[in-house]
N, C-alpha and C positions, 0 to 999 in steps of 0.2 A: 555483502562484502565481508562481513564477519565469518560467514560460512566458508567463503572462498579462502580467506586468510588462515583459517584454523585447520583445514583438512583437504585431502585430495590432491589433485593434480598440480595446484599452483602454490601450495603452502610455503615451500622453501625456494620458489623461483620467481615470485612476484610480491610486491608490497601493495597493500590496499589502504588508501587514504580517503577518509571522509572529511570534507571541509564544510563546516556549518557557516552559513552566511547570516545567521540570526544572532550571533554573539555567544558569549560564555554560558549564559543561563540555559539556553536551548541545547548547546553542546553537552552541558553537564547532565541535563535530563536524559539525553540519549545514552550517555555513559552509564547512568544508573539503571536504565531499562535494558540495555543490550550487553554491556560488559566490555566489549572491544579488547578481547585477548588476541584476536587474529588480525584485526585491522587497527589503523591509527585514527583516533578521534581528534579532530582539530577544528579550530574556528578562526575567523579573520578578526584581528584586533581593531583595525582602523578602517573607516569607510574608504579612505584613499587607497587602501590595499586590495579593494575588491577586484576580482578578475575583470579584465577588459572585454571578455566574451565568455559565453558559456550558458549553462542552464542547470536547473535542478536535476538531481540524479535520476528521478523518475522519467526524465525526458531524454536520457542517454548518458553514458559515461565517457570520460576522456581516458585515453590510454597513452602512457608515456613509455619510452624505451629506457635502457640503462643509462643513457646520457641525458635524461630529463627532456628529451625532444618529443613533441607530440607526434605520434604515429597514427592516431585515430582521434579526430576532434569530436566525434559524436557517434556512439554506437546506437543500436536500435533502442527505441523508447518503450519503457514499461507501460506508459499511458496508452500507447498505440498498439503494441504487440503482446502485452501480457508477459507471461513467463518466457515466451520465445525470445524476449529481449535479453534474458540471462544467457540463453544459448548463444546468442550473437556475440556477447562479450567473451564468452569462453572460447568461441572460435577465433576471435581476434587474438586472444592470449596464446592459444595453441599454435597459431601461425607464427607469432612473434617469438615464442620460446622454442619453436621447432619440436612440438610435442605431437606424436601421432596417437591414434585411437588406442593402440595396444598399451602405450605408456599410460594413457589416461585411465584405462580399466585397471591396470596393475596398481597404480598409485591410489585410486579410489578404494580399492579393496583393503588397503592397509591404513587408510586415513583415519585419524581420530574423529569420531562422530560422523563417519561417511554414511552411515545408515540413516542419519537424521534428515528430514526434509529440508529443502532449500529454505532459508530464512526469508520470509516476506517482510523485510525491514525497509520502511520508506524513509531512510536516513537522508537528510538534506545534503547535497553534494554539488559543488560548482566545478566547472572546468577550470584548470589552472594554466596560466602561462608558464613557459619553461622556467625552472628555477633550480638552484643547487640544493642538495640535500640539507646543507647547513642552514639554509633559509627556512626550513620547516620547523626549526626549534621554537621559533616565536609563536607557532600555531598550536603547539601541544597544550592540552588541557591540564596536564600534570597527573601525578600518581595519587593525589589525595582524594580523588573521587571514588566513592564506593562502587565495587563491581557486583553486579546482580545477576550475571550469567546471561544466557541466550533467551530470547523470546521466540519460542518455537511455533511454527505454523501447524495448526491442527490438521490431521490427516483427512482427506476428502473421501468419504465412504458412500458409495451408492447403495441405497436400500429400496427394494421394491415397495411401492405404496400399498400393495395388497398384503404385505407380510405381517402387518400389525405393528411393525416397529415405528412407523411414522403415521401421521394423520393423512388421510386421503384428501387431496386438494380438489377444488372445483374443476369441473370438466374443461373449462376454458383454459386452465393452467396445464392440465395433464396432456392436452393435445400436442403440446410442443415441449414437454418436460425433458430434462437432461437425463440420458440413460448411460449405462456402463458399456455400451458397445454391442450389447446383445439385444434381445427383444424386451428385456427389463420386466418380464412378467412371470408369474407362476402358473399361468394357464391361459387358454385362448380368450382373447378379448380383455385381458387385464391391462391396466394402465402402465405406462412406461415407468421405469425407476426414477425416483426423485432423490437428489442428494439431500440427506437429512440435515446437513449443516445449514442449509438455506431455509429450512422450515422453522428454525428456532429463533431465539432472541438475538438481537445484535449485541456485540460486546459493549459493556458500559464505557462511557467516555468520562465519567466522573462529574457530569453536569446534569442535575436532576431534570431540568426542562428538556434537554436534548435526549436523554434516555427515554423519557416519556414519549417524545415526538417520534423517535425511532420505532418504538413499538406501534405507534399509530400508522406509520408508513408501512410496516410489515403487514399489519392487519388489513390495510387498504389493498395491498397487492394480493394477499391471500384470498380476498373476496372475489377476485377475478374481474372487478369493475375497473377497467383501466382509465376511464374518464375521471372517476373519483380519485383513483390512485394518483393520477397526474396532478390534480389540484392539491392533494395532500402533500405530495412530494415537493411541489413548487413552493407552497407556503412554508414548509419546513426548511427548504434550502435557503430561502430569503431570510428566515429567522436565524438560522445557524450562521450564515455569512455576516449578519449584523452583529451577532455576539462575538464572533472572532475579530471582526474589525474593531469593535468597541474595546476589546481587551488588548488590542495592539498585537494580535497574533499574526505572524506570517509576513511581516514587512510592509503591510499596508497596501492600499489600492494603488495600482500603477507601478509598484516597485518592480524592478527588472528581475530580481531574484525573490520571488514572493511565493511562500507556501499558501497564502490566502488565494492568490490568483490561480495556482495549480488546483487548489481545492474547488474553487468556483468553476474551473474548466471541467472538472469531473462531474460536478452537478449538471452542467449543460449536457455532457455526454449521456448521462442517464436519462434526462428528459428527451433527448433526441432519439434514444432507443425506443421510447414509447411511441414517438411519432413515426418511427420506421417499421412499426408492426411487430416489435418483439413481444414474446409471450410474457405473462406474469411470472412464470418460472424463471425465465431469463433475467427479468428485472429484479427478482429477489436475489439472484446470484450477484448481479451487478451491485445491488445495494449492500450486500454483505461484504463484498470485496472492497467497496468504497469505505465502509466503516473500518475495516482492518488496515487499509493502506493510508487513509486520510484522517478520519475522525479521531482515531486514537492519538493523533499527534497533538491535538489541542487540549488534551486532558489536564495538563498541568498549567496551561496558559489562560484558560477561561475559568472564572470563579464558579464554584460548585452551584451557587444559588443564582447564577446569571439568568436573566429573564427579560424579554422584550414584550410587554403586555399586549399591545395591539396585534402583533403577529401571532402570539400565542393564542389569543382569543380567536383569531381567524382559523387557526389549526383546530381549536375546539369545536367551532361551528361546523367545519368541514367533516370532522370525524364523527360527529354526533348526528349528522343529517342522514 
């Protein structure tokens, strides 16, 4: 939303509003991380003012017209469709604003920061019931919060596994590795290209035990033994969810607007990928994307030294066997 609001086709034609359902503290943490120069960062003051319907932004956006009337109650969901969900929202805006492809190309060429990749920001957003612009004043976080600029998504660069730039993975992973659309090789019989981003470390979440377990999950997937990898991932997910719940992150179990429940749902999605026959390379990608979209969100909510001993010991047994 920050990217849409700062440049390109919609900068001066639409307003972008992020409404946090987790209160001032979480909204302020997003302000510090993202900046919000192009979008409005807001939060709901009272439980009684919570929307009567809606969902988190990763499940789809709501689109209102100039009269604050809802014209699209739910666009495509990032959780279901990936970045295609962003295209869906843009198509809704283009129709509403009567923007054709020529206008879009011209505006994008002159936009501030138009060359930057789309921001993969998993900001919490709920659908809004129709309201007047004046009613939004109570939701603003204020100008006193420090601006830290944009959090940019790293470029995804495919590198042939035989080029020496990345480590060659086990044959079980290379059989279905992601390529760049070509044959991904530098010679006959060479393995397909593997995105180097998914071979490295997961981004730190600022919680020592979780950073350690994330590395164990990556190593388990890199081994190509999916039975072991499933057991390691399952133990980690249970541990991580327990830490988030214990820290009060995400609205708690059963909350209608719950970042914890969305996080848990993505854990289930990854485990289902294993059961559906996904390759280890595909699972590595899913794990990295999960870390960027979900795990980074609890960085300031879960204590750095948070630890659940029985589950952590189970992780240790699994990864050392």
